[in-house]
ZAMILO-875351 format. One record per residue (C-alpha): residue in three letters; z, y, x. Coordinates in steps of 0.5 Angstrom, whole numbers, plus 500, padded with zeros to 3 digits. Layout:
ALAZYX/...
REM end
This chain:
UNK485497493/UNK479499490/UNK475494493/UNK469494488/UNK468501488/UNK469501495/UNK463496496/UNK458500491/UNK459507495/UNK458504502/UNK452500499/UNK449507496/UNK451511503/UNK448505507/UNK441506503/UNK441514503/UNK442513511/UNK437507512/UNK431512514/UNK436516519/UNK435522515/UNK437525509/UNK431528504/UNK432530497/UNK429524493/UNK433518497/UNK440522496/UNK438523489/UNK437516488/UNK444514492/UNK448519488/UNK446516481/UNK449509485/UNK455513486/UNK455516480/UNK454510476/UNK459506480/UNK465512479/UNK463512471/UNK464504471/UNK471505475/UNK473509469/UNK473516473/UNK473522468/UNK466524467/UNK467532469/UNK470529476/UNK464525477/UNK459531475/UNK463535480/UNK464530485/UNK456528486/UNK454536485/UNK458538492/UNK455532495/UNK448534494/UNK449541495/UNK453540502/UNK448534504/UNK442539503/UNK445545505/UNK447549511/UNK453546511/UNK451540515/UNK452540522/UNK446540527/UNK446535532/UNK450530528/UNK446524525/UNK445523518/UNK450517517/UNK455521520/UNK453527516/UNK453524509/UNK459520511/UNK463526512/UNK461529506/UNK463523502/UNK470523505/UNK472530504/UNK470530497/UNK474524496/UNK480527499/UNK479533495/UNK479528488/UNK485524491/UNK489530492/UNK487533499/UNK494532502/UNK501528500/UNK506534498/UNK512529498/UNK518530494/UNK521537493/UNK528536492/UNK532543492/UNK538542488/UNK545538490/UNK545533487/UNK537532486/UNK535529480/UNK528525479/UNK526523472/UNK521518471/UNK517518465/UNK510514463/UNK508508457/UNK511501457/UNK509496462/UNK507501467/UNK512499472/UNK517505471/UNK524500472/UNK521497478/UNK519504481/UNK526507480/UNK528501485/UNK523502489/UNK524510490/UNK531509491/UNK530504496/UNK525509499/UNK530514499/UNK536510501/UNK532509508/UNK532516508/UNK539517509/UNK540519502/UNK546517497/UNK542515491/UNK545513483/UNK541510479/UNK541510471/UNK537508465/UNK536511458/UNK532506455/UNK536505449/UNK531501445/UNK530495450/UNK537492453/UNK532488457/UNK531495461/UNK538496463/UNK539489465/UNK533489469/UNK535496473/UNK542493474/UNK539487477/UNK534491481/UNK540495484/UNK545489486/UNK539487490/UNK538493494/UNK545495494/UNK545501490/UNK549503484/UNK547503477/UNK550507472/UNK549504464/UNK552506458/UNK549501453/UNK554502447/UNK551510447/UNK545511443/UNK543518445/UNK538518451/UNK539525453/UNK547524453/UNK547518457/UNK543522462/UNK548528462/UNK553523463/UNK550520469/UNK549527472/UNK556528471/UNK558522474/UNK553524480/UNK556530481/UNK564527481/UNK562522486/UNK558526491/UNK551523490/UNK545526494/UNK540524488/UNK540521481/UNK534517479/UNK533517471/UNK529511468/UNK526513461/UNK524509455/UNK517508454/UNK512506448/UNK506502447/UNK502509446/UNK504516446/UNK508519440/UNK512525438/UNK519522438/UNK518520445/UNK516526447/UNK521530444/UNK526525447/UNK523526454/UNK523534453/UNK531533451/UNK533529457/UNK529533461/UNK533540459/UNK539536459/UNK539534467/UNK534540470/UNK530535474/UNK528537481/UNK522532480/UNK518529473/UNK514523476/UNK509520471/UNK508512473/UNK502509471/UNK498503472/UNK493503477/UNK488499474/UNK488503467/UNK482508467/UNK481514463/UNK486512458/UNK492513463/UNK489520465/UNK489522458/UNK496520457/UNK498524463/UNK495530461/UNK499529454/UNK506528458/UNK504534462/UNK502538456/UNK508537452/UNK514535457/UNK511538464/UNK511533470/UNK511535478/UNK507529480/UNK504522479/UNK506515481/UNK501509481/UNK503502481/UNK499496483/UNK495500488/UNK494493492/UNK490490487/UNK483491486/UNK484497481/UNK478501479/UNK480507481/UNK479511475/UNK486514475/UNK487515482/UNK480519483/UNK481523476/UNK488525475/UNK489530480/UNK483534477/UNK485533470/UNK492535471/UNK492539477/UNK498534479/UNK498530486/UNK499523486/UNK506522490/UNK507515491/UNK504508490/UNK507501489/UNK503496493/UNK506490492/UNK511486488/UNK517487493/UNK522493493/UNK519495500/UNK512495497/UNK512503496/UNK509508500/UNK507516500/UNK500516498/UNK496520503/UNK489522500/UNK485522507/UNK487515508/UNK485512502/UNK479515502/UNK478512509/UNK479505506/UNK474506501/UNK469508506/UNK471502510/UNK473506516/UNK480503516/UNK487507516/UNK490506523/UNK496511522/UNK499507516/UNK497500520/UNK502503525/UNK507505521/UNK507498518/UNK508495524/UNK514500527/UNK518498520/UNK518491522/UNK517490529/UNK523491534/UNK521495540/UNK525491545/UNK523485542/UNK516486542/UNK517488550/UNK521481551/UNK515478547/UNK510481552/UNK514479558/UNK514471555/UNK507471554/UNK505474561/UNK510469565/UNK508463561/UNK515462558/UNK512463551/UNK515458546/UNK513456539/UNK520459537/UNK517466539/UNK510464536/UNK514463529/UNK518470530/UNK511473531/UNK508470525/UNK514472521/UNK513480523/UNK506479521/UNK508477514/UNK513482513/UNK507488514/UNK504485508/UNK498480507/UNK493480513/UNK487482508/UNK490488507/UNK492489515/UNK485487516/UNK482493512/UNK486498516/UNK483496522/UNK476500523/UNK470496524/UNK473490520/UNK474494514/UNK467495511/UNK465490505/UNK460487510/UNK465485515/UNK470483510/UNK466478506/UNK465475513/UNK472475514/UNK474473507/UNK474465509/UNK477465515/UNK483470513/UNK488466509/UNK495467509/UNK496460507/UNK494458513/UNK500462516/UNK505459512/UNK502452514/UNK503454521/UNK510456520/UNK512450515/UNK509445521/UNK514449526/UNK520449522/UNK519442521/UNK520441529/UNK527440532/UNK529446536/UNK528442543/UNK520441540/UNK520449539/UNK522450546/UNK518445549/UNK512442545/UNK510437551/UNK515432549/UNK512432542/UNK508425542/UNK505421536/UNK511419532/UNK514426533/UNK507429530/UNK508424524/UNK515426523/UNK513433523/UNK507432519/UNK511429513/UNK516434514/UNK511440513/UNK507437508/UNK501437512/UNK497432516/UNK497429523/UNK490433524/UNK494440523/UNK499439527/UNK495436533/UNK490443532/UNK496447532/UNK499444539/UNK492444542/UNK491452540/UNK498454543/UNK497450549/UNK490453550/UNK493460549/UNK499459554/UNK494457559/UNK489463558/UNK495467559/UNK497464565/UNK490465568/UNK490472566/UNK497473570/UNK494471576/UNK488475575/UNK493481574/UNK497479581/UNK490479585/UNK488486582/UNK495489584/UNK494486591/UNK487489592/UNK490496589/UNK487495582/UNK490495575/UNK487489570/UNK485493563/UNK490488560/UNK492490552/UNK499489553/UNK500493560/
REM end
């Protein structure tokens, strides 16, 4: 997420604070670097000017807290200004009507159809009964795509492929929503390669027919100023309540995210952070600002863990670890949990102390999701008996496992050796814990 921009901003802050104090000359040099980094990321020029102006005034003015070192002062100021540029807080969906209607607008290729399914899945998890509809009368593939996605997440899709009036289809979908007592209707509209009067007229007519609670502009996070200009045109002509950024997991330049609130006045409400249906989350400006500055995002990390890790199963794993009964089957389950949370590099970026550009460069070669997949393949190639008792795996079994997993004997040996060492270490920790308990103390063990 904004890796290139994050690296440049962190580097500029490092240069400013290198002396241990903030003087005007050093600050100006650093702010020029930050300004260039933002402009290269295609952030709106006025937003950039206001951003750097505020930092300069606060860093040199009376608002700086006495007794706090220069690094902490400047990082806090930059963080506050980033949060302000990104929208200050997440306002969430404002669904007041029953049924509620959410209208998705945007250009072709921005990810509207996939976003419609992701949003429907998100609302379903909130206990909402959702109906999807596509009013894209120009691309039959769009309706077919939504139908497939709806089936994938078990959410009904209302389609009228023979009708060539988008506003009428939307009205009919709303009628169905009321008849069958749905809570929310999500309308996926048609896009174009660029803005034209016909598209704006059609979007406005659809809006008038369904009176939506939310009109969300869907934009690709990898685009820059052009997307912001398009968002403003939609807002001026149709009116919108918020923005959804897609592909935020990529090394997006950051232009849209840092500009769109300042230009349109409308908040970013959601972000698409991957290709899977579940890769969709509320957009929190403070968390994104923390990641840009390399300060991690513990709250999001905990939320991801809570989504995929069953508390009872986690406790059971802990007991097995401490008792020495932990098997390769249990290890495989842990790997599956980690992979459900997302790519390892993304997770590491959320951990304070490991999320800076400097640390990420050092960890880049060591952290590899393919290594986890290789380990999983090796364990999958074992028999249930071998997973429960790795000690029975002799040379012939290793050859079979290596062949079945598409790996080498060295890979199998390495996994078994590391696993045996981990089990030995856990047994030693357990013994130490018992000794401490006898003496009336308690060992500061992370699982306890």
